[in-house]
C-alpha positions as a printed Julia matrix, in Angstrom:
60×3 Matrix{Float64}:
 12.79  196.77  137.11
 16.47  196.39  136.11
 17.79  193.81  133.81
 19.26  192.26  137.17
 15.94  192.51  138.97
 14.26  190.54  136.27
 17.03  187.78  135.84
 16.82  187.28  139.66
 12.62  187.15  139.54
 13.33  184.56  136.83
 16.01  182.81  138.11
 18.34  183.34  134.93
 21.47  185.04  134.56
 21.31  188.86  133.51
 23.12  187.74  130.19
 19.92  185.41  129.13
 17.54  188.6   129.58
 19.97  190.68  127.52
 20.27  188.05  124.76
 16.43  187.79  124.96
 16.22  191.46  123.94
 19.13  191.64  121.47
 19.09  188.54  119.58
 16.77  187.33  117.0
 14.3   185.71  117.92
 13.47  188.46  120.04
 12.19  186.92  123.41
 11.42  188.2   126.76
  8.81  191.04  128.21
  8.75  194.74  126.54
 11.36  196.96  127.85
 12.01  200.54  128.29
 15.25  202.0   126.43
 16.02  204.9   128.64
 19.41  205.42  127.31
 22.18  203.28  125.19
 23.15  201.72  128.61
 19.98  201.82  130.7
 16.99  199.22  130.01
 13.96  199.07  132.21
 10.93  196.77  132.3
  7.73  197.79  133.97
  6.33  195.66  136.48
  2.73  195.27  134.71
  4.74  194.22  131.06
  6.56  191.6   133.23
  3.51  190.23  134.61
  1.4   190.25  131.51
  4.52  188.42  129.7
  4.26  185.6   132.47
  0.77  185.36  132.35
  0.92  184.7   128.75
  3.32  182.06  129.07
  1.04  180.36  132.04
  0.79  176.48  131.1
 -2.18  174.81  133.05
 -1.29  171.14  133.1
 -5.01  169.77  133.18
 -5.61  171.76  129.6
 -2.87  170.78  128.19
């Protein structure tokens, strides 16, 4: 998926996704650098990243 598609999924601005991958501390899901201007995200990577951030209120 593209930066814009990921931003829409997470309900954040695309600039937030860009900042997550470029400014320390690095955040966000793993990405694939196709070229200097093209970055993609694998759906499976995004799902794993989201799953790792899951909070179960009863266990907290």
